[in-house]
C-alpha positions, 0 to 999 in steps of 0.5 A: 368795213363794218364795225367788228367785221373781218376780211380775208383774201383766199383764192383771189376772193376777198370775203367779209365776215360778221363780228362776234356780237352778230355771230353769238346772236345768230347761234342762239337757236335750238338744235335737235341733234346731240352736240359733238365735243369739238369746236367749229369756227363759224367764220371759217365755215361761212368763208369756205361756203362762199369760196366754194359757191363762187368756184362752181357758180362764178359771180360778181358778188354773193352773201350768206344771210341768216335769220335772228332766232330771237325774233322768230319766237312769238307773233308780232315780232318783225324778223331780221336777216343778217348779212353774215358773210359777203364778197364783191362790191360793197361787201365791207359796208354790208356785212353785219347789217340786216334786212327785214325778213319780208323784203326783196328777193331774199325775203321772198325766198326766206318766207317761201322756203323755195329757190328763187331765180331772177334773170332780170331784176329790172323786170322783177317786182320783188327786187329791192334796190335800196342796197344797190343805191347804198353800195353804188352797185348794179344788180342784173340777175340774182340766184337765191336759195334757202338754208334749212336746219331741222326742216326750218328755214334759217337763212339764204345763200344769194349770188348776184350777176353771173360771171362769163354768162348773161345770167343764171340758169336752172343748172346754176340753181341746181348747183346752188341747191347742193351748196345750200344743203352743204351750208345747212350741215356745216351750220348745224355743226357750228351750232351744236359745237356752240351749244356744247361749249356754252351749255354750262354758262346758260340759264336753262329757262331764259337762255341768258347767262347764269349767275355762276358765269356772271361772277366769272365775267365780273371778276374778269371785267373788274381786272380789265377796268382797273388795269386800263382805267376804263368804265364798268357799270352794272344794271340790276333789275327785277320785275314789278308785279311778277308775283301777282302774275304767278299767283293769278296765272300759275308758274308756267305763265310766269316762266313764259314771262321770264323768257319773253323778258330775256328776249327783250334784254337780248334785243336792247343790248344786242350791239352793246357788248354787255353780258346779261344774266338771270341772277335768280327768280325774276332778278336780272343783271347786265354787266356793261364793260366800257360804259359810264353810269349815264350811258348805261342809264340810256340803255336801261331806259330803253329796256324799261320802256320795252318791258312796260309796253310789251304784251306778254304771253301773246301765244298759248302757254300750253296746248288748250290754254288761251293766249293771255295778252298780259298788258300794262301789268309787268314793269321793272325797277332798275338800279345802276352803279359803276365800279369805284376803283380804290388804290390798294383795294382788293378786286373782290371787294370792289366787285361786291361793292358794285353789286351792293350799290346796284342792288340798293339803287334798284330797291330805291326805285321800288320804294319810289313807286316802281317802273323807274330807274335809279342811279347809284349816288343820285338823290 
């Protein structure tokens, strides 16, 4: 089974659902609707959709794929479609993985926003056979339907190999279209409920956690690290030359840069279990439960490189404004520290010491020339 995924058997159908890390990422999208004050479990929603789809259009296997909202923003970013829920052969290995959003029949359906019926994939030039090879499964016919939220395509329902029939037909296509609309409504509800629940934890500009939530999480993770004897590391970084960009281009562009940095943070730390927050201004913190100083340094180096090579503000910051394509200006200085556990020491003092150590390491990185990483305690 894919790491962190869950499986359940209901009505004789074994389904596999992606883990919280992937679900959290997928739900980071905006909605035009007002959030209701109730909680929706997306896992159960996805499972229910697959059960119903298979009940009315019986198939050997099927999937719900949703796009990555963090990669949809801005040109030049390769989109991804995540297998959020699956049933059938190979599902346990498939769930939680992703495809480029321009690959195969699902990619064609996603990009066009139109239903797709392939009665014989062996004669279909859009068929992508890599997954069949990985799962040792033979796809014969495929039915794919776009899922839309607020008139924007966000994913695909895909069914493979019609049971009790040679292949799918237009009647099956019509039925699946109904389920696509049903799926859209349920995912909207899950999205809106999540926004309602998460609103107080998020920074309004970047979408990362805010400093208030960071302190709450730091307290929790410190307690866990002390109780279990596990590692806890903290990355502290701020942007080099950010003031120059603000002074030259204005605060609107500066805000845009901060949003794009947040996207890079999300991309780098997606599968790490980290909690990333905007600490204030152009300062950011990333809490890494279970990670040593050295392992955290590897993630930090990936982030430093991503920021240094990124071209910022590639789209117009406002109507009538030109794209700026800021390159080779914005970098970051990074400090990293790990929690030092001392017998009898109060937790809040350990937390404060961790923040101070990471902050000192960051300023040392600035003093040494910027665009670099410094580890606490390193010479």
